[in-house]
C-alpha positions in Angstrom: 0.4 0.2 0.1 2.6 2.3 1.0 4.7 2.0 -2.3 1.8 3.0 -4.5 1.0 5.8 -2.6 4.5 6.8 -3.3 4.5 5.5 -6.9 0.9 7.3 -7.8 3.2 10.7 -5.7 5.8 10.4 -8.1 3.2 10.3 -10.7 1.9 13.3 -10.3 5.1 15.0 -9.9 6.0 14.0 -13.5 2.8 14.7 -15.1 3.5 18.4 -13.2 6.8 18.6 -14.5 6.1 17.8 -18.4 3.5 20.3 -18.2 5.5 22.9 -17.2 8.0 21.9 -19.7 4.9 22.0 -22.3 3.8 25.5 -20.8 8.2 26.8 -21.4 8.0 25.0 -25.1 4.7 26.7 -26.0 5.4 29.7 -24.8 9.2 30.2 -26.6 7.5 29.1 -29.7 4.5 32.0 -29.3 6.6 34.5 -28.3 8.4 34.0 -31.9 5.2 34.4 -33.9 3.8 37.5 -31.8 3.2 40.1 -34.6 3.3 43.9 -34.1 -0.7 44.1 -34.1 -0.7 42.8 -31.1 0.6 46.7 -29.7 -1.4 48.6 -32.4 -3.5 51.2 -30.6 -2.4 49.8 -27.1 -0.8 52.7 -24.2 2.5 51.3 -23.8 3.9 52.2 -20.0 7.6 53.4 -19.6 8.4 50.2 -17.9 9.0 48.6 -21.3 12.1 46.6 -21.5 13.1 44.2 -24.4 15.9 41.4 -24.3 17.2 39.4 -27.6 15.4 36.5 -29.0 16.8 34.9 -32.1 17.9 37.8 -35.1 14.8 40.0 -33.4 13.6 41.6 -30.6 11.0 40.7 -27.5 9.2 43.3 -25.7 7.6 42.8 -22.1 5.9 46.1 -21.3 2.2 47.3 -19.7 -0.7 49.1 -21.7 -3.7 51.0 -20.0 -7.2 49.6 -20.8 -10.3 50.8 -19.0 -13.4 48.2 -17.8 -16.5 49.0 -16.2 -16.4 47.3 -12.5 -19.7 47.6 -10.6 -20.7 50.2 -12.9 -17.3 52.4 -12.6 -15.5 52.9 -15.1 -11.3 51.5 -13.6 -8.3 51.5 -15.9 -6.4 48.5 -15.0 -2.6 47.9 -16.4 -2.0 44.6 -18.4 0.9 42.9 -19.5 1.8 43.0 -23.9 4.2 40.8 -25.2 5.3 41.3 -28.7 8.4 39.8 -31.1 10.1 41.5 -34.2 11.6 39.0 -36.6 13.7 41.6 -38.6 17.1 41.6 -38.4 17.5 44.1 -41.0 14.8 46.5 -41.3 12.8 45.2 -44.7 9.8 47.5 -44.7 7.6 44.8 -46.5 7.5 42.9 -43.6 4.4 42.2 -41.8 6.0 43.1 -38.8 7.4 46.4 -39.9 4.1 46.7 -41.7 2.3 47.1 -38.0 5.5 49.2 -37.0 4.1 51.6 -40.0 0.3 51.6 -38.8 1.6 53.1 -35.2 -0.8 55.0 -33.7 -0.4 58.9 -33.2 0.8 58.1 -29.7 3.8 55.4 -30.1 6.8 56.9 -29.6 10.3 55.3 -31.5 13.5 55.1 -29.3 16.6 54.2 -31.3 18.0 52.1 -28.4 22.0 52.5 -28.1 22.1 53.5 -31.6 24.9 56.7 -32.0 25.9 57.0 -35.5 22.5 55.2 -37.9 18.8 55.8 -38.4 17.3 53.5 -40.4 16.4 53.3 -44.4 12.8 54.0 -44.9 12.1 55.6 -41.5 9.8 58.7 -43.3 7.6 55.3 -43.5 6.4 56.0 -40.5 4.0 58.5 -41.2 1.8 58.3 -37.5 5.0 58.8 -35.7 4.7 61.5 -33.2 8.2 61.2 -31.0 11.7 60.5 -32.8 14.3 60.3 -30.2 18.0 60.3 -31.7 20.8 59.7 -29.0 21.0 58.6 -25.2 18.1 60.3 -24.1 16.2 58.5 -21.1 12.4 57.6 -21.9 12.0 59.0 -18.6 8.5 61.2 -19.1 7.2 59.9 -22.2 4.1 57.6 -21.1 4.0 55.4 -24.3 6.9 54.1 -26.5 8.2 50.8 -28.3 11.9 50.3 -27.9 13.8 48.6 -31.1 17.5 47.8 -31.7 18.5 48.2 -34.5 22.1 46.8 -35.9 22.1 47.3 -39.6 21.0 51.1 -40.7 21.8 54.1 -42.6 24.6 56.1 -41.6 24.4 59.5 -40.6 27.7 60.8 -41.7 27.2 63.7 -40.0 23.5 65.3 -41.0 19.8 63.7 -40.6 18.1 61.8 -44.0 16.0 64.1 -45.7 13.4 62.0 -45.2 12.7 63.3 -41.9 10.5 66.3 -43.4 8.0 63.5 -44.2 7.3 62.5 -40.7 4.3 64.7 -40.9 2.9 63.4 -37.7 5.9 64.0 -35.3 5.4 66.3 -32.1 8.4 65.8 -30.8 12.5 65.4 -31.9 15.2 64.7 -29.5 18.9 64.7 -30.9 21.4 64.9 -28.5 24.5 63.1 -27.1 26.3 60.8 -29.3 23.9 60.8 -32.5 27.3 63.1 -34.0 24.8 65.2 -35.7 26.3 68.5 -37.3 23.8 69.3 -39.6 20.0 69.6 -39.7 18.8 69.5 -43.2 16.2 72.0 -44.8 13.6 69.7 -44.9 12.9 69.7 -40.9 11.2 72.9 -41.8 8.3 70.9 -43.5 7.8 69.0 -39.5 4.7 71.4 -39.2 3.0 69.4 -36.3 6.4 69.8 -34.7 5.8 70.7 -30.9 9.6 70.0 -29.1 12.7 69.8 -30.5 15.5 69.3 -28.4 19.0 69.5 -29.9 21.7 69.5 -27.3 25.0 68.3 -27.3 26.2 68.0 -30.9 28.3 69.4 -33.3 25.8 71.7 -34.9 26.9 74.8 -36.0 23.7 76.7 -37.6 20.0 76.3 -38.0 18.7 76.2 -41.9 16.4 79.2 -41.9 13.3 77.0 -42.4 13.6 76.3 -38.7 11.3 79.3 -38.8 8.7 77.4 -40.6 7.6 75.3 -37.5 5.0 77.9 -36.3 3.4 75.2 -34.0 6.9 75.1 -32.4 6.3 75.8 -28.4 9.8 74.2 -27.1 13.0 74.9 -28.3 16.6 73.6 -26.5 19.8 73.8 -28.5 21.9 73.9 -24.9 25.6 72.7 -25.5 26.0 72.4 -28.8 28.4 75.2 -31.3 26.0 77.6 -32.7 27.7 81.3 -33.1 24.1 82.4 -34.5 20.2 82.4 -34.7 18.6 82.7 -38.1 16.4 86.0 -38.3 14.0 83.3 -39.4 13.8 81.9 -35.7 11.3 85.2 -35.0 8.5 83.2 -36.9 7.7 81.2 -34.2 5.5 83.1 -32.4 3.5 79.8 -30.7 7.4 79.3 -29.0 6.9 79.0 -24.9 10.5 77.6 -24.1 14.1 78.7 -25.8 17.2 77.2 -24.2 20.5 78.4 -25.6 22.7 77.6 -23.2 26.7 76.5 -23.7 27.0 77.2 -27.5 28.8 80.5 -29.1 26.5 82.9 -29.8 27.6 86.4 -29.5 24.4 88.8 -30.0 20.7 87.8 -30.9 19.2 89.2 -33.5 16.3 91.8 -33.2 13.6 89.5 -34.3 14.2 87.4 -31.6 11.7 90.4 -30.3 8.6 89.1 -32.1 8.5 85.7 -30.1 5.2 87.2 -28.3 4.6 84.1 -26.5 7.8 83.2 -25.3 8.1 82.6 -21.2 11.2 81.3 -20.5 14.6 82.2 -22.0 18.6 80.9 -20.8 21.3 82.3 -22.7 24.3 80.9 -20.1 27.7 80.4 -20.4 27.5 82.3 -24.4 29.7 84.7 -25.1 26.5 87.0 -25.5 28.0 90.7 -24.7 25.1 92.7 -25.4 20.8 92.4 -25.0 19.1 93.9 -28.4 16.2 96.3 -27.5 13.9 94.2 -29.0 14.4 91.9 -25.8 11.8 94.0 -24.3 8.7 93.5 -26.7 8.9 89.4 -25.2 5.6 90.3 -23.4 5.0 87.1 -22.3 8.4 86.2 -20.6 8.0 84.8 -17.6 12.0 83.5 -16.6 15.3 85.2 -18.3 18.8 83.6 -17.0 22.0 85.5 -18.7 24.8 83.7 -16.3 28.2 84.3 -17.4 28.1 86.2 -20.6 29.7 89.1 -21.7 27.3 91.4 -20.9 28.3 94.5 -18.8 24.5 96.7 -19.3 21.0 96.0 -19.1 19.1 98.2 -22.5 16.4 100.3 -20.5 13.4 98.5 -22.2 14.4 95.5 -19.5 11.3 97.7 -17.9 8.9 96.3 -20.4 8.6 92.6 -20.0 5.7 93.2 -17.6 5.3 89.6 -16.9 8.8 89.4 -15.6 9.0 86.6 -12.5 12.6 85.7 -12.3 15.7 87.0 -13.7 19.2 85.8 -13.4 22.6 87.7 -14.0 25.5 85.7 -13.2 28.7 86.5 -13.4 29.2 88.7 -15.8 31.0 91.9 -16.2 27.2 94.2 -15.3 28.3 97.2 -13.3 25.3 99.3 -13.4 21.4 98.5 -13.3 19.2 100.8 -15.2 16.4 102.7 -13.5 13.8 101.1 -15.1 14.8 98.0 -13.2 11.9 99.3 -11.3 9.2 98.5 -13.6 9.2 94.7 -13.4 6.0 94.9 -10.8 5.7 91.6 -11.1 9.2 89.9 -10.4 9.7 87.6 -7.4 13.3 86.3 -7.5 16.2 88.4 -8.6 20.2 87.0 -8.8 22.3 89.4 -9.5 25.3 87.8 -7.7 29.1 87.8 -8.9 29.0 90.8 -11.3 30.9 93.9 -10.8 27.8 96.0 -9.3 28.8 99.5 -7.4 25.1 100.9 -6.1 21.4 99.9 -6.9 19.0 102.4 -8.3 16.6 104.3 -6.2 14.0 102.4 -8.2 14.9 99.1 -6.8 12.5 99.7 -4.0 9.6 99.7 -6.4 9.2 95.9 -6.7 6.5 95.6 -4.4 7.0 91.7 -5.6 10.3 90.7 -4.7 11.2 88.0 -2.5 14.2 87.0 -3.3 17.0 89.1 -3.4 20.9 87.8 -4.3 24.1 90.7 -4.9 26.5 88.6 -3.2 30.1 89.2 -4.4 29.7 92.0 -5.8 32.1 95.6 -4.9 28.9 97.5 -3.8 29.4 100.2 -1.0 26.0 101.3 0.1 22.3 100.1 -0.2 19.7 102.9 -1.2 17.5 103.6 1.7 14.4 102.2 -0.5 15.9 99.1 0.2 13.0 99.5 2.7 10.0 99.6 0.7 10.6 96.0 -0.1 7.9 94.9 1.6 7.8 91.5 0.2 11.3 90.6 0.7 12.3 87.5 2.8 15.9 86.9 2.0 18.8 89.4 1.3 22.1 88.4 -0.1 24.8 90.8 0.5 27.7 88.8 1.4 30.9 89.5 0.4 30.2 93.1 -0.8 32.4 96.0 0.9 28.7 98.1 2.7 30.0 99.7 5.6 26.5 100.9 7.3 22.9 99.7 6.5 20.3 101.9 6.3 17.8 102.5 9.2 14.8 101.7 6.7 15.8 98.0 6.2 14.1 97.6 9.6 11.1 98.1 7.2 11.1 94.9 5.1 9.3 93.3 8.0 9.1 90.2 6.0 13.0 89.4 5.5 13.1 86.3 7.2 16.9 85.9 6.0 19.9 88.2 6.2 23.4 87.6 5.2 25.8 90.1 5.7 28.7 88.0 5.9 32.4 89.9 4.5 31.8 92.9 4.2 33.1 96.2 6.3 30.5 97.0 9.0 30.9 98.0 12.2 27.4 98.4 13.6 23.9 97.8 12.9 21.0 100.0 13.3 18.8 99.6 15.8 16.0 99.5 13.8 17.1 95.9 12.9 14.9 94.8 15.9 12.0 95.6 13.8 12.4 92.7 11.8 10.3 90.3 13.8 10.6 87.6 11.3 13.9 87.5 10.9 15.1 83.5 11.4 18.5 83.9 10.2 21.4 86.4 10.3 25.1 86.0 9.3 27.6 88.8 10.0 30.7 86.8 9.9 33.8 88.5 8.8 32.7 92.4 9.7 34.0 94.3 12.7 30.6 94.4 14.9 31.7 91.3 17.3 31.5 93.8 20.1 27.7 94.6 19.4 27.0 90.7 19.4 25.2 90.6 22.7 22.9 93.8 21.3 21.8 92.0 18.2 21.0 89.0 20.1 18.8 91.8 22.2 17.1 93.1 19.5 16.6 89.9 18.3 15.6 87.0 20.8 14.4 85.0 18.0 17.0 84.8 15.6 19.9 83.0 15.0 22.7 85.0 14.9 25.9 83.4 13.2 29.2 84.4 12.1 30.3 81.2 10.2 29.5 81.7 6.7 29.8 77.4 6.0 27.0 76.8 8.9 25.1 79.4 7.4 25.4 78.1 3.9 24.3 74.2 5.2 21.3 76.1 7.0 20.0 77.8 3.9 20.4 74.7 1.3 
C-alpha cells in the first residue's frame, strides 16, 4: 500500500513537470510568432524593456485598458508581449508593416544607437516622437523600444526623409548622435511642438526652422551654434527657448517677435549685449543670462511686465537701469558675482520681490528705498564693501534671512530689531563682534551666526 502511494505521488510530480515543460516550449514558440498588431492602438508604459531573441527582439510592457466594474469605469494595467523578427528592417515584412501603422501616440526610441538611422524611417507617417541618441524615456508614457544593428549611416546629418514624418510632435537629437547639420527639410515638420538638439556638433540652424510655427519648446544647449537665423522670429507659438553653452555673441532683433515666449535661457555664451527688442517679449516670465559678457542692460528691460525671475550671474555687469523698478511682478532677482557698485533707488518699487541676491559684487551702500521691499524674504549681501546699513531696512518686515557676511560693517542700526520675522542673520567677517550681544537682544528669536559654512548649510 505504501509503495502504491509513493508511485502515485511520483507519477503526479512527473505529470506536473511535463506540463510545465510543455508550457515553456509553447510560450517560446508563441513569442517567436507574435506580430506588431499586438501593440496596435494600445498605450505602452515606461516600464517596457526588451531582450534578445534569435534575430529580432522580444518586447515586454504594460498598457492601460478601461473596464466597467460595478458600474464604474476603472483603468487596469495589462501585460503585453511583442516579437519583432527582423534583423534587417525590411519594410515589406508584416511585423514592420504594423510599426508603420502605429498610432500617433507612439514613440520610436533608437535604443543604444549612436551613428545610424534606419532606412525608410520616413514611412513612419504616424510617428509622434523620435529620439536619436541616449535620451532617457523617463517622462514619456508611450513608446516602443527597438534595437537596430544595421541601418543607414548618418554621416553627420539627418536624412532628408525626416521631413516626411508629418505627424511628428517631438524630435530629440542629443549626445552621441554625431549630428553636425540639420537638413532644410526639417521645416516640413509642421506639427512639431518640441525640438531638442543638445550636445551635438551643430554650428547653425537652417532658415527653414522658421516654418515650425507649432513649435512650443526649442532647446539648443551645448552645441557649437554661433548665431541664430532671423527666421527664428517666426516661431510665434514658442514658449521655451534654451540657448546655453554655445558660441552666440548676439541675438537677432527678430527675437522680439516671440510674443508667446515665457522662458529664455542664454547661459555660458559669448553674448555681450541684449537687443532693445528684448523688451517686446510681453509674455516672458523667466530670463537667465549667467556667465556672459554683458556689462549693461537696455532700458527696455523694464517693459517685461510679466517677468517673475531674472538671473544675471558671473558677468561684467556694473549697473542697473532705473527701469528695473518697472518689473512689478518679479519675485526672484539674482545679480550675484558681478561688478555692481550701487543700486538705483527704483529698486524699492519691486513690491513683489521675495528673493534678492547681491552677493559678491563691490557695492558700498544700499539705497534707503530698500526698506520699501515689503515682500522681501531673503536678502543676500555677502562679499561686498558695505560699511553701513540704512535704518530703513527695519521696514522690510517680511525679511526672514539676512546675509551680511564679509563686509566692512562696524555697527547695525537698532531698527533691525523691527525685523520680527527674521530667522537667520549672518554677520561674520565684519567688525561688529562687540555688538553681538545687542543683536541677540534686539532679535531674541533669530539665529545670529558668524560662520559662513554653517549659514550656507542652513540655507540649502
